[in-house]
C-alpha positions as CSV (number, residue, x, y, z in Angstrom):
1,X,42.4,41.8,29.5
2,X,42.8,45.4,28.3
3,X,44.5,46.5,25.3
4,X,45.5,50.0,23.3
5,X,43.4,49.1,20.5
6,X,40.9,46.3,19.2
7,X,40.2,48.1,15.5
8,X,42.3,45.0,13.9
9,X,40.8,42.0,15.7
10,X,37.5,40.4,14.4
11,X,34.4,41.0,16.9
12,X,34.2,38.2,18.9
13,X,30.7,37.2,21.7
14,X,29.8,33.7,22.2
15,X,30.2,31.3,21.1
16,X,32.7,32.8,19.0
17,X,36.3,32.5,20.4
18,X,40.1,33.2,18.6
19,X,42.7,32.6,20.1
20,X,45.7,35.3,20.6
21,X,49.0,35.4,21.4
22,X,50.7,37.2,23.8
23,X,54.0,38.5,23.0
24,X,57.0,39.4,25.6
25,X,60.7,39.7,25.7
26,X,60.5,36.6,27.6
27,X,58.6,34.2,26.2
28,X,54.7,34.0,24.5
29,X,50.9,33.0,26.2
30,X,48.2,31.7,24.0
31,X,44.6,32.6,25.2
32,X,41.6,31.8,24.2
33,X,39.9,34.9,23.6
34,X,35.7,34.8,24.3
35,X,34.8,37.9,23.9
36,X,35.3,41.5,22.7
37,X,34.0,44.9,24.5
38,X,35.8,48.0,23.4
39,X,39.2,47.5,24.0
40,X,38.8,44.7,26.8
41,X,39.2,40.7,25.7
42,X,37.6,38.0,28.1
43,X,39.9,35.8,27.8
44,X,40.9,31.8,29.1
45,X,44.8,31.9,29.9
46,X,47.2,29.3,29.5
47,X,46.5,27.3,25.9
48,X,47.8,25.6,23.8
49,X,50.3,23.9,26.2
50,X,51.7,27.6,27.0
51,X,51.7,28.5,31.0
52,X,50.3,32.0,31.8
53,X,53.0,34.6,32.7
54,X,53.4,38.6,33.7
55,X,52.9,41.0,31.1
56,X,53.5,44.6,31.1
57,X,52.1,47.5,28.5
58,X,54.8,47.6,26.0
59,X,54.3,43.7,25.6
60,X,51.8,43.0,22.1
61,X,48.8,41.1,21.6
62,X,49.0,39.0,18.1
63,X,46.6,36.8,16.3
64,X,48.5,34.0,14.9
65,X,47.6,30.9,13.6
66,X,48.3,28.6,16.3
67,X,48.2,24.5,17.0
68,X,44.9,25.0,19.1
69,X,43.3,26.7,16.5
70,X,44.1,23.8,13.7
71,X,43.1,21.5,16.1
72,X,39.5,23.3,16.7
73,X,39.2,23.5,12.6
74,X,40.0,19.0,12.1
75,X,37.0,18.6,13.2
76,X,34.8,20.6,11.9
77,X,36.2,19.6,8.6
78,X,35.3,16.4,9.1
79,X,31.7,17.1,9.9
80,X,31.5,19.4,6.7
81,X,32.6,16.1,4.6
82,X,29.9,14.2,6.3
83,X,27.3,17.1,6.1
84,X,28.6,17.3,2.4
85,X,28.2,13.5,1.6
86,X,24.7,13.5,3.1
87,X,23.3,16.6,0.8
88,X,24.7,14.7,-2.1
89,X,22.4,12.1,-0.9
90,X,19.7,14.1,-0.5
91,X,20.0,15.9,-3.5
92,X,19.8,12.3,-5.5
93,X,16.8,11.3,-3.9
94,X,15.0,15.1,-4.7
95,X,16.0,14.3,-8.3
96,X,14.9,10.9,-8.5
97,X,11.8,12.2,-6.7
98,X,11.6,15.1,-9.3
99,X,12.2,12.9,-12.4
100,X,9.3,10.9,-10.9
101,X,7.0,13.5,-10.6
102,X,7.7,14.9,-14.3
103,X,7.4,11.6,-15.7
104,X,11.0,11.7,-16.7
105,X,13.4,8.6,-17.3
106,X,16.0,7.6,-14.3
107,X,18.8,5.6,-13.6
108,X,17.7,5.5,-9.9
109,X,15.0,2.7,-8.6
110,X,13.3,5.1,-5.2
111,X,11.7,3.1,-3.7
112,X,8.3,4.2,-1.5
113,X,7.3,2.4,1.8
114,X,3.5,4.3,0.5
115,X,2.3,6.7,-2.0
116,X,-0.9,8.8,-2.2
117,X,-2.3,10.3,-5.8
118,X,-4.8,12.6,-4.9
119,X,-5.7,12.9,-8.5
120,X,-6.0,11.2,-11.6
121,X,-3.1,8.4,-12.3
122,X,-1.4,7.6,-15.5
123,X,1.0,4.8,-16.2
124,X,1.5,5.2,-20.5
125,X,4.1,2.3,-20.9
126,X,3.7,-0.7,-23.2
127,X,4.9,-2.9,-20.3
128,X,2.8,-3.8,-17.2
129,X,2.2,-2.9,-13.7
130,X,2.6,-5.2,-11.2
131,X,0.1,-4.8,-8.0
132,X,0.7,-6.6,-4.0
133,X,0.2,-10.1,-4.3
134,X,-0.1,-12.2,-1.4
135,X,-1.7,-15.7,0.0
136,X,-6.0,-15.3,1.4
137,X,-3.8,-15.4,5.0
138,X,-1.8,-12.4,3.9
139,X,-5.0,-10.0,3.1
140,X,-4.5,-6.5,4.8
141,X,-7.2,-5.1,6.5
142,X,-9.8,-3.7,3.6
143,X,-10.5,-0.2,2.8
144,X,-12.6,0.1,-0.1
145,X,-11.0,0.1,-3.3
146,X,-8.2,-2.0,-2.4
147,X,-6.7,-4.6,-5.3
148,X,-4.3,-7.0,-5.3
149,X,-3.8,-10.7,-6.8
150,X,-4.4,-13.2,-4.4
151,X,-1.9,-16.4,-4.7
152,X,-4.2,-18.8,-2.6
153,X,-7.6,-18.8,-5.5
154,X,-4.7,-17.5,-8.3
155,X,-7.3,-15.1,-8.6
156,X,-7.3,-10.9,-9.0
157,X,-9.3,-9.6,-6.2
158,X,-10.9,-6.2,-4.7
159,X,-12.1,-4.8,-1.4
160,X,-15.7,-3.9,-1.9
161,X,-16.1,-3.5,2.3
162,X,-19.9,-5.4,1.9
163,X,-20.5,-9.0,2.2
164,X,-18.3,-10.5,0.8
165,X,-15.8,-7.7,1.7
166,X,-13.3,-9.2,-0.9
167,X,-14.3,-10.2,-4.5
168,X,-13.1,-11.7,-7.5
169,X,-11.8,-9.2,-10.1
170,X,-12.7,-10.0,-13.5
171,X,-14.8,-13.2,-13.6
172,X,-17.7,-14.1,-11.9
173,X,-18.0,-16.4,-8.7
174,X,-19.8,-20.1,-9.3
175,X,-22.4,-20.1,-6.2
176,X,-24.0,-23.6,-5.2
177,X,-27.6,-22.1,-5.0
178,X,-30.7,-24.2,-3.2
179,X,-32.5,-21.0,-1.9
180,X,-33.8,-18.2,-4.3
181,X,-37.5,-18.5,-4.5
182,X,-37.7,-16.3,-7.1
183,X,-37.1,-17.1,-10.9
184,X,-33.7,-17.1,-12.1
185,X,-31.8,-16.6,-16.1
186,X,-29.9,-20.2,-16.0
187,X,-26.1,-20.0,-16.8
188,X,-23.8,-22.1,-18.5
189,X,-20.2,-21.7,-17.8
190,X,-16.9,-24.0,-18.6
191,X,-16.2,-24.4,-14.5
192,X,-18.1,-26.3,-12.2
193,X,-16.6,-24.1,-8.8
194,X,-13.8,-21.1,-8.4
195,X,-15.1,-18.0,-10.6
196,X,-16.2,-18.4,-13.9
197,X,-14.2,-16.1,-16.8
198,X,-17.2,-16.1,-19.6
199,X,-21.1,-16.8,-18.6
200,X,-23.8,-18.0,-21.0
201,X,-27.5,-17.0,-20.7
202,X,-30.7,-18.2,-22.2
203,X,-33.1,-15.0,-21.8
204,X,-36.5,-15.5,-20.2
205,X,-37.3,-18.9,-22.7
206,X,-35.4,-20.8,-19.9
207,X,-36.3,-20.3,-16.4
208,X,-34.3,-22.0,-13.1
209,X,-36.0,-21.9,-9.7
210,X,-33.1,-23.1,-6.7
211,X,-35.9,-23.3,-3.9
212,X,-37.4,-26.2,-5.7
213,X,-35.7,-27.1,-8.8
214,X,-38.0,-26.5,-11.1
215,X,-37.3,-25.8,-14.9
216,X,-39.2,-23.6,-17.8
217,X,-39.0,-24.0,-21.0
218,X,-41.8,-23.2,-23.4
219,X,-40.8,-27.1,-25.3
220,X,-38.6,-29.8,-24.0
221,X,-37.4,-32.0,-26.9
222,X,-35.1,-35.4,-26.1
223,X,-33.3,-36.1,-29.0
224,X,-32.9,-39.7,-28.3
225,X,-36.5,-40.7,-28.5
226,X,-36.8,-40.9,-24.3
227,X,-38.4,-39.3,-21.2
228,X,-37.2,-40.6,-17.9
229,X,-39.3,-40.3,-15.1
230,X,-38.5,-41.8,-11.4
231,X,-41.5,-44.7,-10.6
232,X,-41.3,-43.3,-7.1
233,X,-42.5,-39.8,-6.0
234,X,-40.3,-39.1,-2.9
235,X,-41.2,-36.0,-2.1
236,X,-44.7,-34.1,-1.7
237,X,-45.9,-32.2,-4.8
238,X,-48.7,-29.8,-5.7
239,X,-49.6,-29.7,-9.1
240,X,-50.4,-26.1,-9.2
241,X,-53.8,-24.7,-10.8
242,X,-54.0,-24.5,-14.3
243,X,-51.3,-27.2,-14.8
244,X,-51.3,-30.6,-15.8
245,X,-48.9,-33.7,-14.7
246,X,-48.0,-37.0,-16.6
247,X,-46.2,-40.2,-15.2
248,X,-45.2,-43.2,-17.2
249,X,-45.7,-46.9,-15.5
250,X,-46.6,-48.2,-12.4
251,X,-45.8,-44.8,-9.8
252,X,-45.3,-45.3,-5.6
253,X,-46.2,-42.4,-3.8
254,X,-42.9,-42.6,-1.3
255,X,-43.7,-43.1,2.4
256,X,-44.4,-39.2,4.1
257,X,-44.9,-37.8,0.6
258,X,-48.4,-36.9,-1.0
259,X,-49.6,-35.6,-4.0
260,X,-52.4,-32.8,-4.4
261,X,-54.2,-32.1,-7.7
262,X,-55.7,-28.8,-7.6
263,X,-58.8,-28.2,-8.8
264,X,-59.4,-28.1,-12.5
265,X,-55.8,-30.1,-12.2
266,X,-55.3,-33.7,-13.7
267,X,-52.4,-36.2,-12.7
268,X,-52.6,-38.7,-15.9
269,X,-50.6,-42.2,-14.9
270,X,-50.2,-43.9,-18.3
C-alpha cells in the first residue's frame, strides 16, 4: 500500500508492527503494518474483525488505538509483571549474598548446596558452628581435610586420606596392640575402648613391649608384701645374657615349653 507521506508514522520493520485504520466515506478497515519503506506500507488486511474493502487516493490512513492493539499489549503486561516478580526475587537473593559476603546481618536465611572458600575463613560469632553429621554408613566419598560428626561413634572425625582414612578428632583411638616388637611408653587412660580424651605416660622409666608382653622398670614394689608367680612355665623363654630369673615354689615346665639359660645367666628356684 502506498501513501502520500509516511513522515507522521513511526519507523517499522520486523519484528515491530502497528495497526492503522483505512478510512473512507463508507467504512473503516484495520490493517496490520509490518514494514514501512519510504511511503510504501507492507500490510496484512482485514484485521480486528474488519473486512477488506476498496479505497481511493482521497481516503485517509490513520494510526488509531484499536481493540487489536489493546489485546496484543495485554499478554505483554502479564509477562512484564512476571518478569518484575522474578527480578524482585533475584534482587532479594543478591542482597542476601552481598550481606553474607560483607558480614552484614540480614533477616534472610539463604541456603546453599555448597560453598567454596579460596581464602581463610573467619567465624566471629560467640555461638557455635554446626558441621555436617551422620552415621558411619553415611560417610561421604572422602577428600583430604573433610571434617564431620559421626553419630555412630559419637566422635568428631576427619579424613586424612591414609589408612585409616577416617580418624577421630580431639582424642586418641585405643588399640589392643599385640605385635609391636619395640619398646613403647605405656599410657594410662580412663577407658578400655573407643577414644581416650586424655592419656598419661610414664616416660622411659616404665617400658612395655607388646610383642612379648614384657615390662621394664627400675624397681618393682609390692605394696601388699606379695610377689606372685605362676607354678608352671607354659611358654618357652630364654633368659638373656646379663639377666637372671627367679621363681618361688615348685616349678613345672609345661609340655612343649622350654627354659633356656644363656651363658653367664642363672635361674634360681627357691
